PDB file of the backbone (N, CA, C, O) and the ligand in Angstrom, with CONECT records:
HET     ZN  A 101       1
ATOM      1  N   MET A   1     111.042 145.701  77.733  1.00  0.00           N
ATOM      2  CA  MET A   1     110.787 144.813  76.451  1.00  0.00           C
ATOM      3  C   MET A   1     111.882 143.756  76.541  1.00  0.00           C
ATOM      4  O   MET A   1     113.019 144.037  76.920  1.00  0.00           O
ATOM      5  N   ASN A   2     111.513 142.558  76.187  1.00  0.00           N
ATOM      6  CA  ASN A   2     112.541 141.526  76.099  1.00  0.00           C
ATOM      7  C   ASN A   2     113.777 141.757  75.254  1.00  0.00           C
ATOM      8  O   ASN A   2     113.689 142.193  74.106  1.00  0.00           O
ATOM      9  N   ARG A   3     114.852 141.482  75.793  1.00  0.00           N
ATOM     10  CA  ARG A   3     116.044 141.753  75.022  1.00  0.00           C
ATOM     11  C   ARG A   3     116.420 141.123  73.687  1.00  0.00           C
ATOM     12  O   ARG A   3     117.356 141.490  72.977  1.00  0.00           O
ATOM     13  N   TYR A   4     115.558 140.112  73.434  1.00  0.00           N
ATOM     14  CA  TYR A   4     115.664 139.491  72.089  1.00  0.00           C
ATOM     15  C   TYR A   4     114.682 139.953  71.180  1.00  0.00           C
ATOM     16  O   TYR A   4     114.674 139.538  70.021  1.00  0.00           O
ATOM     17  N   TYR A   5     113.726 140.899  71.660  1.00  0.00           N
ATOM     18  CA  TYR A   5     112.584 141.327  70.776  1.00  0.00           C
ATOM     19  C   TYR A   5     113.010 141.741  69.390  1.00  0.00           C
ATOM     20  O   TYR A   5     112.523 141.140  68.433  1.00  0.00           O
ATOM     21  N   ALA A   6     113.859 142.693  69.203  1.00  0.00           N
ATOM     22  CA  ALA A   6     114.442 143.136  67.938  1.00  0.00           C
ATOM     23  C   ALA A   6     114.821 141.989  66.948  1.00  0.00           C
ATOM     24  O   ALA A   6     114.441 142.015  65.778  1.00  0.00           O
ATOM     25  N   ALA A   7     115.571 140.997  67.454  1.00  0.00           N
ATOM     26  CA  ALA A   7     116.032 139.977  66.620  1.00  0.00           C
ATOM     27  C   ALA A   7     114.821 139.013  66.252  1.00  0.00           C
ATOM     28  O   ALA A   7     114.667 138.581  65.110  1.00  0.00           O
ATOM     29  N   ILE A   8     114.005 138.723  67.276  1.00  0.00           N
ATOM     30  CA  ILE A   8     113.006 137.720  67.001  1.00  0.00           C
ATOM     31  C   ILE A   8     111.920 138.259  66.193  1.00  0.00           C
ATOM     32  O   ILE A   8     111.399 137.560  65.323  1.00  0.00           O
ATOM     33  N   ALA A   9     111.537 139.474  66.424  1.00  0.00           N
ATOM     34  CA  ALA A   9     110.494 140.165  65.595  1.00  0.00           C
ATOM     35  C   ALA A   9     110.918 140.424  64.252  1.00  0.00           C
ATOM     36  O   ALA A   9     110.101 140.371  63.333  1.00  0.00           O
ATOM     37  N   GLY A  10     112.142 140.702  64.053  1.00  0.00           N
ATOM     38  CA  GLY A  10     112.746 140.858  62.761  1.00  0.00           C
ATOM     39  C   GLY A  10     112.720 139.600  61.970  1.00  0.00           C
ATOM     40  O   GLY A  10     112.283 139.610  60.819  1.00  0.00           O
ATOM     41  N   ARG A  11     113.161 138.530  62.525  1.00  0.00           N
ATOM     42  CA  ARG A  11     113.268 137.235  61.923  1.00  0.00           C
ATOM     43  C   ARG A  11     111.903 136.727  61.526  1.00  0.00           C
ATOM     44  O   ARG A  11     111.787 136.078  60.487  1.00  0.00           O
ATOM     45  N   ALA A  12     110.758 137.014  62.376  1.00  0.00           N
ATOM     46  CA  ALA A  12     109.337 136.580  62.263  1.00  0.00           C
ATOM     47  C   ALA A  12     108.774 137.617  61.290  1.00  0.00           C
ATOM     48  O   ALA A  12     107.645 137.302  60.914  1.00  0.00           O
ATOM     49  N   ASN A  13     109.237 138.781  60.762  1.00  0.00           N
ATOM     50  CA  ASN A  13     108.658 139.767  59.920  1.00  0.00           C
ATOM     51  C   ASN A  13     107.449 140.438  60.660  1.00  0.00           C
ATOM     52  O   ASN A  13     106.420 140.795  60.086  1.00  0.00           O
ATOM     53  N   HIS A  14     107.684 140.560  61.946  1.00  0.00           N
ATOM     54  CA  HIS A  14     106.644 141.140  62.715  1.00  0.00           C
ATOM     55  C   HIS A  14     105.226 140.637  62.661  1.00  0.00           C
ATOM     56  O   HIS A  14     104.209 141.329  62.713  1.00  0.00           O
ATOM     57  N   ARG A  15     105.313 139.282  62.545  1.00  0.00           N
ATOM     58  CA  ARG A  15     104.064 138.381  62.383  1.00  0.00           C
ATOM     59  C   ARG A  15     104.178 137.375  63.611  1.00  0.00           C
ATOM     60  O   ARG A  15     105.257 136.942  64.016  1.00  0.00           O
ATOM     61  N   CYS A  16     102.920 137.051  64.164  1.00  0.00           N
ATOM     62  CA  CYS A  16     102.915 135.942  65.121  1.00  0.00           C
ATOM     63  C   CYS A  16     103.157 134.695  64.429  1.00  0.00           C
ATOM     64  O   CYS A  16     102.511 134.318  63.451  1.00  0.00           O
ATOM     65  N   GLU A  17     104.208 134.008  65.026  1.00  0.00           N
ATOM     66  CA  GLU A  17     104.675 132.787  64.368  1.00  0.00           C
ATOM     67  C   GLU A  17     103.681 131.735  64.586  1.00  0.00           C
ATOM     68  O   GLU A  17     103.976 130.631  64.128  1.00  0.00           O
ATOM     69  N   TYR A  18     102.594 131.853  65.178  1.00  0.00           N
ATOM     70  CA  TYR A  18     101.640 130.660  65.197  1.00  0.00           C
ATOM     71  C   TYR A  18     100.325 131.122  64.453  1.00  0.00           C
ATOM     72  O   TYR A  18      99.802 130.278  63.726  1.00  0.00           O
ATOM     73  N   CYS A  19      99.797 132.227  64.541  1.00  0.00           N
ATOM     74  CA  CYS A  19      98.613 132.540  63.758  1.00  0.00           C
ATOM     75  C   CYS A  19      98.881 133.455  62.601  1.00  0.00           C
ATOM     76  O   CYS A  19      97.969 133.778  61.840  1.00  0.00           O
ATOM     77  N   GLN A  20     100.153 133.893  62.446  1.00  0.00           N
ATOM     78  CA  GLN A  20     100.508 134.764  61.344  1.00  0.00           C
ATOM     79  C   GLN A  20      99.851 136.149  61.294  1.00  0.00           C
ATOM     80  O   GLN A  20      99.869 136.798  60.247  1.00  0.00           O
ATOM     81  N   ALA A  21      99.283 136.602  62.385  1.00  0.00           N
ATOM     82  CA  ALA A  21      98.678 137.910  62.448  1.00  0.00           C
ATOM     83  C   ALA A  21      99.698 138.873  62.390  1.00  0.00           C
ATOM     84  O   ALA A  21     100.715 138.633  63.041  1.00  0.00           O
ATOM     85  N   PRO A  22      99.629 139.965  61.711  1.00  0.00           N
ATOM     86  CA  PRO A  22     100.548 141.091  61.818  1.00  0.00           C
ATOM     87  C   PRO A  22     100.607 141.867  63.097  1.00  0.00           C
ATOM     88  O   PRO A  22      99.594 142.215  63.703  1.00  0.00           O
ATOM     89  N   GLU A  23     101.586 142.073  63.409  1.00  0.00           N
ATOM     90  CA  GLU A  23     101.897 142.844  64.772  1.00  0.00           C
ATOM     91  C   GLU A  23     101.380 144.370  64.619  1.00  0.00           C
ATOM     92  O   GLU A  23     100.910 145.003  65.565  1.00  0.00           O
ATOM     93  N   LEU A  24     101.512 144.825  63.449  1.00  0.00           N
ATOM     94  CA  LEU A  24     100.901 146.136  63.140  1.00  0.00           C
ATOM     95  C   LEU A  24      99.557 146.399  63.455  1.00  0.00           C
ATOM     96  O   LEU A  24      99.306 147.482  63.982  1.00  0.00           O
ATOM     97  N   ILE A  25      98.565 145.533  63.207  1.00  0.00           N
ATOM     98  CA  ILE A  25      97.361 145.793  63.482  1.00  0.00           C
ATOM     99  C   ILE A  25      96.862 145.841  65.021  1.00  0.00           C
ATOM    100  O   ILE A  25      95.812 146.371  65.385  1.00  0.00           O
ATOM    101  N   PHE A  26      97.742 145.232  65.810  1.00  0.00           N
ATOM    102  CA  PHE A  26      97.438 145.166  67.357  1.00  0.00           C
ATOM    103  C   PHE A  26      97.799 146.376  68.015  1.00  0.00           C
ATOM    104  O   PHE A  26      97.326 146.597  69.130  1.00  0.00           O
ATOM    105  N   ASN A  27      98.660 147.284  67.417  1.00  0.00           N
ATOM    106  CA  ASN A  27      99.028 148.468  67.921  1.00  0.00           C
ATOM    107  C   ASN A  27      99.849 148.422  69.228  1.00  0.00           C
ATOM    108  O   ASN A  27      99.909 149.389  69.988  1.00  0.00           O
ATOM    109  N   PHE A  28     100.508 147.198  69.462  1.00  0.00           N
ATOM    110  CA  PHE A  28     101.393 147.059  70.540  1.00  0.00           C
ATOM    111  C   PHE A  28     102.346 145.799  70.107  1.00  0.00           C
ATOM    112  O   PHE A  28     101.994 144.953  69.285  1.00  0.00           O
ATOM    113  N   PRO A  29     103.549 145.802  70.755  1.00  0.00           N
ATOM    114  CA  PRO A  29     104.509 144.810  70.373  1.00  0.00           C
ATOM    115  C   PRO A  29     103.997 143.370  70.858  1.00  0.00           C
ATOM    116  O   PRO A  29     103.428 143.271  71.945  1.00  0.00           O
ATOM    117  N   PHE A  30     104.200 142.295  70.066  1.00  0.00           N
ATOM    118  CA  PHE A  30     104.046 140.955  70.406  1.00  0.00           C
ATOM    119  C   PHE A  30     104.929 140.636  71.398  1.00  0.00           C
ATOM    120  O   PHE A  30     105.788 141.424  71.792  1.00  0.00           O
ATOM    121  N   GLU A  31     104.757 139.402  71.880  1.00  0.00           N
ATOM    122  CA  GLU A  31     105.609 138.793  72.863  1.00  0.00           C
ATOM    123  C   GLU A  31     106.611 137.875  72.356  1.00  0.00           C
ATOM    124  O   GLU A  31     106.381 137.185  71.363  1.00  0.00           O
ATOM    125  N   VAL A  32     107.788 137.828  73.028  1.00  0.00           N
ATOM    126  CA  VAL A  32     108.761 136.871  72.634  1.00  0.00           C
ATOM    127  C   VAL A  32     108.434 135.750  73.719  1.00  0.00           C
ATOM    128  O   VAL A  32     108.326 135.970  74.925  1.00  0.00           O
ATOM    129  N   GLU A  33     108.280 134.409  73.043  1.00  0.00           N
ATOM    130  CA  GLU A  33     107.866 133.347  74.107  1.00  0.00           C
ATOM    131  C   GLU A  33     108.880 132.275  73.740  1.00  0.00           C
ATOM    132  O   GLU A  33     109.534 132.318  72.698  1.00  0.00           O
ATOM    133  N   HIS A  34     108.972 131.350  74.612  1.00  0.00           N
ATOM    134  CA  HIS A  34     109.714 130.034  74.522  1.00  0.00           C
ATOM    135  C   HIS A  34     108.894 129.005  73.893  1.00  0.00           C
ATOM    136  O   HIS A  34     107.816 128.671  74.385  1.00  0.00           O
ATOM    137  N   ILE A  35     109.403 128.441  72.724  1.00  0.00           N
ATOM    138  CA  ILE A  35     108.666 127.385  72.012  1.00  0.00           C
ATOM    139  C   ILE A  35     108.603 126.223  72.959  1.00  0.00           C
ATOM    140  O   ILE A  35     107.510 125.715  73.207  1.00  0.00           O
ATOM    141  N   ILE A  36     109.666 125.788  73.484  1.00  0.00           N
ATOM    142  CA  ILE A  36     109.648 124.886  74.405  1.00  0.00           C
ATOM    143  C   ILE A  36     109.968 125.636  75.811  1.00  0.00           C
ATOM    144  O   ILE A  36     111.050 126.178  76.039  1.00  0.00           O
ATOM    145  N   PRO A  37     108.985 125.596  76.634  1.00  0.00           N
ATOM    146  CA  PRO A  37     109.082 126.364  77.875  1.00  0.00           C
ATOM    147  C   PRO A  37     110.304 125.952  78.700  1.00  0.00           C
ATOM    148  O   PRO A  37     110.711 124.790  78.715  1.00  0.00           O
ATOM    149  N   LEU A  38     110.898 126.996  79.419  1.00  0.00           N
ATOM    150  CA  LEU A  38     111.922 126.746  80.341  1.00  0.00           C
ATOM    151  C   LEU A  38     111.534 125.694  81.330  1.00  0.00           C
ATOM    152  O   LEU A  38     112.426 124.959  81.753  1.00  0.00           O
ATOM    153  N   SER A  39     110.439 125.554  81.703  1.00  0.00           N
ATOM    154  CA  SER A  39     109.983 124.652  82.682  1.00  0.00           C
ATOM    155  C   SER A  39     110.191 123.262  82.080  1.00  0.00           C
ATOM    156  O   SER A  39     110.354 122.303  82.834  1.00  0.00           O
ATOM    157  N   ARG A  40     110.192 123.119  80.795  1.00  0.00           N
ATOM    158  CA  ARG A  40     110.302 121.626  80.269  1.00  0.00           C
ATOM    159  C   ARG A  40     111.757 121.701  79.479  1.00  0.00           C
ATOM    160  O   ARG A  40     111.949 121.230  78.358  1.00  0.00           O
ATOM    161  N   GLN A  41     112.587 122.281  80.163  1.00  0.00           N
ATOM    162  CA  GLN A  41     114.041 122.310  79.752  1.00  0.00           C
ATOM    163  C   GLN A  41     114.268 122.938  78.423  1.00  0.00           C
ATOM    164  O   GLN A  41     115.236 122.608  77.738  1.00  0.00           O
ATOM    165  N   GLY A  42     113.450 123.786  78.054  1.00  0.00           N
ATOM    166  CA  GLY A  42     113.725 124.625  76.665  1.00  0.00           C
ATOM    167  C   GLY A  42     114.887 125.747  77.068  1.00  0.00           C
ATOM    168  O   GLY A  42     115.060 126.193  78.202  1.00  0.00           O
ATOM    169  N   GLU A  43     115.549 126.054  76.023  1.00  0.00           N
ATOM    170  CA  GLU A  43     116.731 126.896  76.071  1.00  0.00           C
ATOM    171  C   GLU A  43     116.161 128.371  76.054  1.00  0.00           C
ATOM    172  O   GLU A  43     115.070 128.631  75.546  1.00  0.00           O
ATOM    173  N   ASN A  44     116.994 129.340  76.659  1.00  0.00           N
ATOM    174  CA  ASN A  44     116.776 130.675  76.533  1.00  0.00           C
ATOM    175  C   ASN A  44     117.691 131.183  75.404  1.00  0.00           C
ATOM    176  O   ASN A  44     118.597 131.985  75.631  1.00  0.00           O
ATOM    177  N   ASP A  45     117.426 130.695  74.187  1.00  0.00           N
ATOM    178  CA  ASP A  45     118.250 131.302  73.009  1.00  0.00           C
ATOM    179  C   ASP A  45     117.308 131.454  71.857  1.00  0.00           C
ATOM    180  O   ASP A  45     116.189 130.943  71.845  1.00  0.00           O
ATOM    181  N   GLU A  46     117.820 132.195  70.865  1.00  0.00           N
ATOM    182  CA  GLU A  46     117.054 132.473  69.799  1.00  0.00           C
ATOM    183  C   GLU A  46     116.406 131.368  68.950  1.00  0.00           C
ATOM    184  O   GLU A  46     115.407 131.601  68.270  1.00  0.00           O
ATOM    185  N   ALA A  47     117.004 130.136  69.002  1.00  0.00           N
ATOM    186  CA  ALA A  47     116.415 129.015  68.366  1.00  0.00           C
ATOM    187  C   ALA A  47     115.106 128.554  68.949  1.00  0.00           C
ATOM    188  O   ALA A  47     114.235 127.956  68.317  1.00  0.00           O
ATOM    189  N   ASN A  48     115.055 128.906  70.269  1.00  0.00           N
ATOM    190  CA  ASN A  48     113.902 128.524  71.067  1.00  0.00           C
ATOM    191  C   ASN A  48     112.805 129.591  71.295  1.00  0.00           C
ATOM    192  O   ASN A  48     111.847 129.366  72.034  1.00  0.00           O
ATOM    193  N   LEU A  49     112.967 130.701  70.670  1.00  0.00           N
ATOM    194  CA  LEU A  49     112.196 131.879  70.867  1.00  0.00           C
ATOM    195  C   LEU A  49     111.324 132.101  69.652  1.00  0.00           C
ATOM    196  O   LEU A  49     111.660 131.785  68.511  1.00  0.00           O
ATOM    197  N   ALA A  50     110.203 132.659  69.978  1.00  0.00           N
ATOM    198  CA  ALA A  50     109.310 132.859  68.825  1.00  0.00           C
ATOM    199  C   ALA A  50     108.505 134.030  69.147  1.00  0.00           C
ATOM    200  O   ALA A  50     108.234 134.260  70.326  1.00  0.00           O
ATOM    201  N   LEU A  51     108.030 134.918  68.053  1.00  0.00           N
ATOM    202  CA  LEU A  51     107.189 136.015  68.301  1.00  0.00           C
ATOM    203  C   LEU A  51     105.826 135.575  68.393  1.00  0.00           C
ATOM    204  O   LEU A  51     105.403 134.896  67.458  1.00  0.00           O
ATOM    205  N   ALA A  52     105.011 135.859  69.421  1.00  0.00           N
ATOM    206  CA  ALA A  52     103.640 135.539  69.578  1.00  0.00           C
ATOM    207  C   ALA A  52     102.753 136.513  69.903  1.00  0.00           C
ATOM    208  O   ALA A  52     103.069 137.338  70.760  1.00  0.00           O
ATOM    209  N   CYS A  53     101.522 136.568  69.279  1.00  0.00           N
ATOM    210  CA  CYS A  53     100.495 137.613  69.702  1.00  0.00           C
ATOM    211  C   CYS A  53     100.109 137.085  71.074  1.00  0.00           C
ATOM    212  O   CYS A  53     100.384 135.945  71.450  1.00  0.00           O
ATOM    213  N   ARG A  54      99.386 138.079  71.869  1.00  0.00           N
ATOM    214  CA  ARG A  54      99.054 137.702  73.201  1.00  0.00           C
ATOM    215  C   ARG A  54      97.930 136.502  73.228  1.00  0.00           C
ATOM    216  O   ARG A  54      97.824 135.746  74.194  1.00  0.00           O
ATOM    217  N   SER A  55      97.169 136.424  72.150  1.00  0.00           N
ATOM    218  CA  SER A  55      96.090 135.281  72.338  1.00  0.00           C
ATOM    219  C   SER A  55      96.849 133.956  72.194  1.00  0.00           C
ATOM    220  O   SER A  55      96.615 133.042  72.985  1.00  0.00           O
ATOM    221  N   CYS A  56      97.757 133.818  71.205  1.00  0.00           N
ATOM    222  CA  CYS A  56      98.460 132.627  71.025  1.00  0.00           C
ATOM    223  C   CYS A  56      99.325 132.309  72.241  1.00  0.00           C
ATOM    224  O   CYS A  56      99.346 131.179  72.727  1.00  0.00           O
ATOM    225  N   ASN A  57      99.980 133.243  72.683  1.00  0.00           N
ATOM    226  CA  ASN A  57     100.878 133.019  73.902  1.00  0.00           C
ATOM    227  C   ASN A  57     100.034 132.514  75.201  1.00  0.00           C
ATOM    228  O   ASN A  57     100.463 131.637  75.951  1.00  0.00           O
ATOM    229  N   LEU A  58      98.868 133.124  75.366  1.00  0.00           N
ATOM    230  CA  LEU A  58      98.031 132.769  76.604  1.00  0.00           C
ATOM    231  C   LEU A  58      97.508 131.439  76.223  1.00  0.00           C
ATOM    232  O   LEU A  58      97.518 130.641  77.160  1.00  0.00           O
ATOM    233  N   ARG A  59      97.100 131.031  75.215  1.00  0.00           N
ATOM    234  CA  ARG A  59      96.426 129.653  74.942  1.00  0.00           C
ATOM    235  C   ARG A  59      97.548 128.609  74.979  1.00  0.00           C
ATOM    236  O   ARG A  59      97.302 127.491  75.431  1.00  0.00           O
ATOM    237  N   LYS A  60      98.722 128.910  74.541  1.00  0.00           N
ATOM    238  CA  LYS A  60      99.782 127.989  74.524  1.00  0.00           C
ATOM    239  C   LYS A  60     100.234 127.705  75.981  1.00  0.00           C
ATOM    240  O   LYS A  60     100.236 126.566  76.449  1.00  0.00           O
ATOM    241  N   GLY A  61     100.614 128.799  76.663  1.00  0.00           N
ATOM    242  CA  GLY A  61     101.045 128.868  78.015  1.00  0.00           C
ATOM    243  C   GLY A  61     102.386 128.029  78.240  1.00  0.00           C
ATOM    244  O   GLY A  61     103.395 128.363  77.618  1.00  0.00           O
ATOM    245  N   THR A  62     102.411 127.061  79.023  1.00  0.00           N
ATOM    246  CA  THR A  62     103.637 126.317  79.243  1.00  0.00           C
ATOM    247  C   THR A  62     103.388 125.007  78.545  1.00  0.00           C
ATOM    248  O   THR A  62     104.229 124.131  78.748  1.00  0.00           O
ATOM    249  N   ARG A  63     102.521 124.769  77.870  1.00  0.00           N
ATOM    250  CA  ARG A  63     102.185 123.480  77.292  1.00  0.00           C
ATOM    251  C   ARG A  63     102.890 123.360  75.748  1.00  0.00           C
ATOM    252  O   ARG A  63     103.091 124.320  75.004  1.00  0.00           O
ATOM    253  N   ILE A  64     103.193 122.032  75.474  1.00  0.00           N
ATOM    254  CA  ILE A  64     103.682 121.958  74.165  1.00  0.00           C
ATOM    255  C   ILE A  64     102.886 120.986  73.421  1.00  0.00           C
ATOM    256  O   ILE A  64     103.298 120.640  72.314  1.00  0.00           O
ATOM    257  N   SER A  65     101.732 120.469  73.911  1.00  0.00           N
ATOM    258  CA  SER A  65     100.851 119.650  73.228  1.00  0.00           C
ATOM    259  C   SER A  65      99.302 119.863  73.780  1.00  0.00           C
ATOM    260  O   SER A  65      99.046 120.555  74.765  1.00  0.00           O
ATOM    261  N   GLY A  66      98.398 119.224  73.064  1.00  0.00           N
ATOM    262  CA  GLY A  66      97.041 119.381  73.509  1.00  0.00           C
ATOM    263  C   GLY A  66      96.394 118.020  73.037  1.00  0.00           C
ATOM    264  O   GLY A  66      96.916 117.202  72.280  1.00  0.00           O
ATOM    265  N   ILE A  67      95.020 117.933  73.701  1.00  0.00           N
ATOM    266  CA  ILE A  67      94.264 116.793  73.231  1.00  0.00           C
ATOM    267  C   ILE A  67      93.150 117.148  72.260  1.00  0.00           C
ATOM    268  O   ILE A  67      92.420 118.132  72.377  1.00  0.00           O
ATOM    269  N   VAL A  68      93.094 116.170  71.213  1.00  0.00           N
ATOM    270  CA  VAL A  68      92.090 116.413  70.105  1.00  0.00           C
ATOM    271  C   VAL A  68      90.724 115.871  70.624  1.00  0.00           C
ATOM    272  O   VAL A  68      90.604 114.646  70.624  1.00  0.00           O
ATOM    273  N   PRO A  69      89.751 116.572  71.035  1.00  0.00           N
ATOM    274  CA  PRO A  69      88.605 116.046  71.691  1.00  0.00           C
ATOM    275  C   PRO A  69      87.921 114.810  70.916  1.00  0.00           C
ATOM    276  O   PRO A  69      87.472 113.820  71.494  1.00  0.00           O
ATOM    277  N   ALA A  70      87.907 115.009  69.550  1.00  0.00           N
ATOM    278  CA  ALA A  70      87.097 113.921  68.690  1.00  0.00           C
ATOM    279  C   ALA A  70      87.776 112.651  68.910  1.00  0.00           C
ATOM    280  O   ALA A  70      87.082 111.647  69.071  1.00  0.00           O
ATOM    281  N   SER A  71      89.083 112.569  68.939  1.00  0.00           N
ATOM    282  CA  SER A  71      89.878 111.298  68.964  1.00  0.00           C
ATOM    283  C   SER A  71      90.444 111.031  70.319  1.00  0.00           C
ATOM    284  O   SER A  71      90.921 109.928  70.590  1.00  0.00           O
ATOM    285  N   ASN A  72      90.403 112.040  71.198  1.00  0.00           N
ATOM    286  CA  ASN A  72      91.090 111.978  72.592  1.00  0.00           C
ATOM    287  C   ASN A  72      92.546 111.520  72.433  1.00  0.00           C
ATOM    288  O   ASN A  72      93.057 110.703  73.199  1.00  0.00           O
ATOM    289  N   THR A  73      93.162 112.061  71.446  1.00  0.00           N
ATOM    290  CA  THR A  73      94.695 111.781  71.286  1.00  0.00           C
ATOM    291  C   THR A  73      95.501 113.176  71.477  1.00  0.00           C
ATOM    292  O   THR A  73      94.987 114.269  71.238  1.00  0.00           O
ATOM    293  N   GLU A  74      96.645 113.025  71.873  1.00  0.00           N
ATOM    294  CA  GLU A  74      97.526 114.053  72.165  1.00  0.00           C
ATOM    295  C   GLU A  74      98.383 114.421  70.982  1.00  0.00           C
ATOM    296  O   GLU A  74      99.030 113.569  70.373  1.00  0.00           O
ATOM    297  N   VAL A  75      98.380 115.638  70.679  1.00  0.00           N
ATOM    298  CA  VAL A  75      99.187 116.111  69.473  1.00  0.00           C
ATOM    299  C   VAL A  75      99.966 117.226  69.844  1.00  0.00           C
ATOM    300  O   VAL A  75      99.526 118.052  70.643  1.00  0.00           O
ATOM    301  N   SER A  76     101.212 117.335  69.276  1.00  0.00           N
ATOM    302  CA  SER A  76     102.158 118.466  69.582  1.00  0.00           C
ATOM    303  C   SER A  76     101.730 119.652  68.914  1.00  0.00           C
ATOM    304  O   SER A  76     101.221 119.614  67.794  1.00  0.00           O
ATOM    305  N   PHE A  77     101.924 120.753  69.591  1.00  0.00           N
ATOM    306  CA  PHE A  77     101.600 122.128  68.974  1.00  0.00           C
ATOM    307  C   PHE A  77     102.534 122.343  67.912  1.00  0.00           C
ATOM    308  O   PHE A  77     103.547 121.657  67.773  1.00  0.00           O
ATOM    309  N   PHE A  78     102.173 123.379  67.088  1.00  0.00           N
ATOM    310  CA  PHE A  78     103.022 123.730  65.997  1.00  0.00           C
ATOM    311  C   PHE A  78     104.195 124.288  66.640  1.00  0.00           C
ATOM    312  O   PHE A  78     104.209 124.994  67.648  1.00  0.00           O
ATOM    313  N   HIS A  79     105.318 123.837  65.844  1.00  0.00           N
ATOM    314  CA  HIS A  79     106.774 124.293  66.309  1.00  0.00           C
ATOM    315  C   HIS A  79     107.226 125.275  65.215  1.00  0.00           C
ATOM    316  O   HIS A  79     107.497 124.767  64.127  1.00  0.00           O
ATOM    317  N   PRO A  80     107.336 126.483  65.334  1.00  0.00           N
ATOM    318  CA  PRO A  80     107.761 127.386  64.327  1.00  0.00           C
ATOM    319  C   PRO A  80     109.158 127.205  63.701  1.00  0.00           C
ATOM    320  O   PRO A  80     109.425 127.765  62.638  1.00  0.00           O
ATOM    321  N   ARG A  81     110.108 126.383  64.385  1.00  0.00           N
ATOM    322  CA  ARG A  81     111.335 125.975  63.758  1.00  0.00           C
ATOM    323  C   ARG A  81     111.383 124.723  62.973  1.00  0.00           C
ATOM    324  O   ARG A  81     112.262 124.457  62.153  1.00  0.00           O
ATOM    325  N   GLN A  82     110.250 123.877  63.321  1.00  0.00           N
ATOM    326  CA  GLN A  82     110.439 122.488  62.942  1.00  0.00           C
ATOM    327  C   GLN A  82     109.250 122.286  61.902  1.00  0.00           C
ATOM    328  O   GLN A  82     109.395 121.511  60.956  1.00  0.00           O
ATOM    329  N   ASP A  83     108.159 122.946  62.082  1.00  0.00           N
ATOM    330  CA  ASP A  83     106.895 122.578  61.390  1.00  0.00           C
ATOM    331  C   ASP A  83     106.731 123.623  60.196  1.00  0.00           C
ATOM    332  O   ASP A  83     107.275 124.727  60.247  1.00  0.00           O
ATOM    333  N   LYS A  84     106.022 123.249  59.219  1.00  0.00           N
ATOM    334  CA  LYS A  84     105.645 124.248  58.131  1.00  0.00           C
ATOM    335  C   LYS A  84     104.182 124.366  58.147  1.00  0.00           C
ATOM    336  O   LYS A  84     103.615 125.119  57.355  1.00  0.00           O
TER     337      LYS A  84
HETATM  338 ZN    ZN A 101      99.072 134.449  67.153  1.00  0.00          ZN2+
END
């Protein structure tokens, strides 16, 4: 298990910080992921770590933005420390 899990999961109240799903209903621990991936110069510290369910973590991957098909514009993904 990720060494930051206890601190990050506690801070997130054991909910996915992207979709807000409660960890309890999945019956296994959520993942600690990098909001800004290390491959994009993100830091490996608690400020850049978030609790994510498997689905959100897989969809996000190492990306930090996506394309809105209707407008073909790039938008940043939700940032749990900066966005509400
Ligand atoms: Zn999620």
